[in-house]
N, C-alpha and C positions, 0 to 999 in steps of 0.2 A: 663482422665478416668482411665488410668493405676495407677496413683498416688492415686486416690480416691478408687480404688479397694483394694489397700493394707490397706486402713483405714476402709472401711465400707463393703467390700465384693461385689461379683458380683450380689447377689440378690437385692441389693439396687440400682443397676445401669442398669440392663439389659433392662428394658423397655425403658428408655430414650436413651440407646445406640442403640437399634433396630430402634428407630425413626430417629436417626442421620444417621444410615446406609441406611435406606430407602430414606432419603432426598438426600444423596450423589448419590445413584443409579439413582434416578429420574433425578438429574441434569446431570449425565452422558448421560442419554437417550435423554434429551431434549435440552441441551445447544449446542452452536456452538463454536468450538475451532480448533486450528491447530492439526496436527498429534502428534507433540511433546508434546503439552499441554494435549491432550487426553490420551497419554500413561502415562504421569506423574499422571494424575487424576485417571486413571485405577489402577495404582500401589498404590496410596494413599488410594483409596477406598478399595482395596484389603487388605491393612494393617489394615484398620479399621474393615473389615469383620473378620479378624483373631482375633482381640481383642474382638469384639462382640461375636464371637464364644466361646472364652475363658470365657467370662462373663456368657454366656448361659450354658456352661459346668459346671461352678462353681455353677450355680443355679439349676442343675439337669434337665435342659431343653435340653436333648440330641438331639432330632430331630431338634430343632432350631439351635443348635451348628453345626450339620452336614450341614444344609442348608447354614450357614455362611461360613463354610470351602469350600463348593462347589462353592459359589459365589467368594471366594478369588482365587480359582484355575482357574475359568473361566476368571477373571480379569487379573490374572498373565499371562495366555495364550494370551489374547488380547494385553497386553503390552510387551510380550516377556521378562518377568521379572523372571529370574531363582531364584533370592534370595527370591522372594515372594513365589514361588513354594516350595522351601525348608522350609521356615518359616511355610507355611500352612501344609505341610506333617508332620512336627514334632509335631505340635499342634494337628492335627487330630490323629496321632499315639498315643499321650498321652491319648486322649479320648478313643480310642479303647482299650488300655491297662487297663484303669480304668474300663471300662465296662466288659472286660474279667475277671478281678478280682471278679466282682459281678456275673459272670456267664451269662452276657448279651451280650457278644461279643467274638471275636476271636483274640488272639494275633498274628495269622498268617497275618491278615489284617494289623496290625501295622507294622510287619516286612517288608511287601511290601512297605509301605509308607516310612519307614526308608531307605530301599534300594534305593528308588528313590531319596531321599535327598542325600544319600551318593554318588550316581553316579554323581549328579549335582555339587558337591563340590570337587570331586576327583582332586587332583593336586593343590589345593589352599594351600597357606602357613599356618603354624600353627595358630590356632585360636580356639575360644570357640565353633564354629560351629562343629568342629570335636569331641570335648568332649561331646557335647549334643547329637550328633548322636549315639555315642558309649553308652552314658548313657541311651538313649531310647531303644537301642537294649538290654542292660542289663536288663531293666525293663521287656521287652517282654519275654526274655529267662527265667527270674525268674518266671513269671507267667506260662510259659510252664513247669516249674520244671526241666529244663535242667541245672544242676549245672555246668557242664564243660563249656558250652557256656556262661552261665551267668558270671562265673569267668573270662573267656577270655575277654568278652565285658567290664566288669567293670574295669579290668586292663588297657584296651585300653583307657577308659574314663579318668582314673587318669593320664595316661601318656600324653594324649592329653591336659588335663587341665594344667598340669605343663608346657608343651611347650607353651601353650597360655599365661600363666602368664608371662613367660620369653620373649615372642616375640610379644605379642599383647597388647599394653597399653589399659587400660579399656576405656579411652576417645576416642580411635579409633575403639572401638568395636560397632557394631550396637546396638541401644538401646534395642532391643528385646532379645539380647543375654547377657546382662549385669548381669542377675540373675545367670548365669552359674558360680558358685563359688565352693569352696571345700565343703561347706555345702550342696549344691544341689547334687553333686555326692555322698557324704556320705549318703544322704537320699535314693538315688537309691540303693546304696550298702546295706543299712540296710534292706530295703523292699525286696530286692532280696534274701538275706540270709534267711529272715523269710519265703519267698515263697518257698524256696528250702529245708526247714526243719531245718535250723540252728537257732532256735528260740532265744537262749541265745545270740548268736553273733549279731543277728538282733536287739535285745533289747538294747544291749550295744552301738551299733552304732547309733540307734535312739536317745538314751539319749544324746550322744555326739553331734549329729546333732542339736537337739533342743537347747542345751546350747550354741552352737557356731553360730546358725542361726542369720543373721543380721535383718531379718524382723520378726516382732511379728506374723504376719499372717502365715508365713511359719513355724515358730517355733511351733505354735499351731497345724498345720497340722502334724508335726513330732510327737508331743505328742499324738495326736489322734491315729496315727499309733501304737505308743508304747502301748497305752491303749488297742487297738484292739488285739494286739499281746499277751498281758498279758491275755486277755479274752480267746483267742484261746488256750493258754497254760494251762488254768484252774485256774490261779491265779486271782480270782474275786476281792479280796480286793485291790490288786495292780492296776487292771484295773480301778476300780472305783476311787481310789485315784489319778491316773494319768489323767483319763478322765474328772472328775468333774470340774477342773479348765478350761478345754477346753470348756465345756458347758458355763461356765461363760463368756468366751471371745466371744463365738458365740452369746450371747445375744446382743452384740454390733456390730458384724461383720456377715453379712448375707451370709454365705457360706454353702450351702447345701452339696457341695462336701466334706467338712471336717466333717460335721455332719454324712454323710453316712459312713464315715470311722469308726465312733463310733458304728455302728449297732451291731457288735458282743458283745459289752458291754451291749447294750440295750436288747439283746436277752437272757442275762444271767438270769437264774432262781435262784436267791439267795436273801435272805433278805437284804444283804448289797447293792444290786443294785436297791432297790425299789425307793428311792428318785431320783436316776440317771434316771430311766425309766420315771418317772413323768416329770422331767425337759426336758429330751430328747423329749418326745411327745409334750410338750408345744412349744418347739423350732421348731419342724417340722411344727406345725400349723401356727406359726408366719411367718416362711420363705415362706411357701406356699401362705399365704395371700399376702405377699409382692410381690411375683413374678407372681401372678395370673393376 
């Protein structure tokens, strides 16, 4: 499902993924197994719940995503799986930060989840987990508008990533952390600078991130952020020029998360954005039908 998500987006997968999660939970409740097997099954189902939560988040199904993350935390507690708790906290924090940017959540909640993850991994050797925790904190501080704390956190994220690259071979890294690369931290940095008022610096970094991003889907998300940032700065023509190719990609990849990033371009009252608005609205309808 992770591989297919990169190709076709969460909206095309979320319904079948929820069915798989329901089947796994039903099996846990009704099967007979040893304690060791039960704990392993709890952990595996919890990892599945985090992935399904991500797909729901990508599909703008936020209450569903929260339920999946709650399931994952409960299963992690049953299995005494600290890595699963960390994994879930960081994905749930990402959702809280995204909602806070839309005025629908609080970054303080994300910071609590990030602190819990940090406490659980304190003392571990250099690795991508430390970079991701610092990157998530930088995201939250950026949304709060705290320039000093954002810059401190993003500097820590870069330092931890460089240590991880030196000391943690990618093949030894947990699968769910392998996306933590320079392009990922650069994207957090770009959005954080835009959030704290340094629009030009944020745009330059977003452009660099989109060009160096390994995954087409993540590069599209970076370009969507660049388009939205241009729209907020008042440069409508640049916003439409950057955002229109993203709409074309979203016609093949069902990601309402990325589409919502483009809402500032959609709200622009300018003749240059008329065709963009029409295509945007058509995509909203198509994705909603697919996830209904």
